[in-house]
Steps between C-alpha positions, in 0.01 A plus 500: 500500500352761737162469325528121511569506876193716560300258286622200699398668826151534354503137385608368842245715681219369277625144542479523879169690490335223299423720199752318281343197334788264429400138426751224559735481207433227246793270425516314170781243477652388172677160526722498189705709490440570869350837569223684676276792415348704782185710451447776758198735480412791726229761535565798724164627614644808669688629196311327218799309362440172316781286356620146435864392506628185330845374588661195339809327640656238272826355632627384160488850353851619593652205316308618194630852537162620628403672829407270786193714573253673272230726636224729378240713677166575338334815634120512464238772523310426825181657359482295180766228518657639183873426471694825547863396470734203478813560708833318514481322834864449597583868532167581664549223758854611582394864544195425713696251714770758561235760572332266748824470695541877467159549661595264784833676545330840513267380775735280704862611460652761728477855360879536490635213292829536316630151418327229299582137427369322191513120491456392140593670175212429261219713361309498829807621689524803270150624574539421871800731513329775301196483728680519833715787371179677399361499856826535698819703448743213453871590487658161443389162365663160536390220267571129531432218258650150491608593148767765560497612136125560512535700821777713350297563184197591711702750703646657186161529331315645799742768621347849496192385310207725598480513883773235543829634644836471320631279781376153397753225572503124447618314810633149553239366742144549619633577847714783362189643333262465794715605797436864579231539232187699582292336225546150359325372188503132405388428145618148421369160396687331786368191678719562805550825696728752331624683811510454876255686719779526758665756270206743512560814700225634733254716309563334163219450250490189278305448177465142378343471155681213329348181640152421367449128569490294823829337396692830472653670804729801465441643851614302803323417824722735703382799296135404533525447876683831552268707281158657492353302208278681248361334184310616196234232553461246781322258266780518243772479763373173645440360153823603325768645730748225583680751725204466737350165403814296564563621858125468567506135391809443715318638803746789539234770460120529512264689271502781756848593375331716235429830672307665218440542131661809352154624400393486866796721593409738218138518617602549863331187631836348598823660618828487315839568652479618862868544598827599334658170605226280355586288195223494240448241228266532201415182312350574160349209308352723231136543411295554185365804684842661448492412129156654452597830663837510323332432165270800548797726571681375190194537273438855622865593448504344153192700399651826627836437331356352181692173545416152380328366191128553445318200351142460384287240678 
């Protein structure tokens, strides 16, 4: 995770510097059964990473006993275009998404953070927790999910794993998780806000990584209006982030609400947190730039550790 966080900082910096070439993702819809495949390429000029991710979401799959989402990442040699590796995309996406929030937390959260709140209990929530515990010394974690059994299972599975503390507890409400927390991570597929911004204490840092369409909104208006808003990409945020798009359409905020891209903070062209009382909010939509950098890290590690299956082209 530490290597992934460093990689995501590089990816965000290149994205904001304009040296990441990330075309708009191609969407291919399948009418029957209903599904969609998304094709997302990226070339990182600064680090020489070239990759394409394909993600398919077919809503009828769970009823067939199949995963809702399938994903693969194809890493390519930037000098020749030769395929280098085919990577399972679900794990890679979860790790790089968690690492992206870890990078934001490292830059924006207060140095002394001890309590974390996790809203959601899926795969993304796991890597969010690992990432924030990698960059801050967290002593206690409170997790909330509408499904109490899922939250309890999450808490049991995550206790004392790697940098995560033994004190991980499922709680009965989002408010119980958020109140008094130094870092809050929302990783849900909710279409309505999952906690109240009134419950945030001064100095809190919020990561929102779950919503990825204009119709989804896991972070409320109160949080956005109270916080210094940082995004991974302005273009992506105004195209995909319902957390920001919905209040913009309602006239509650303007586009000026976005203070900076995380890459701008990394490069020193924009400021991050300026006071201990300031609330900070990172909205990550996700970018193929992250996939390309993460794929390079994985391929290098696989070569060093002699992992994977070698196939002839």
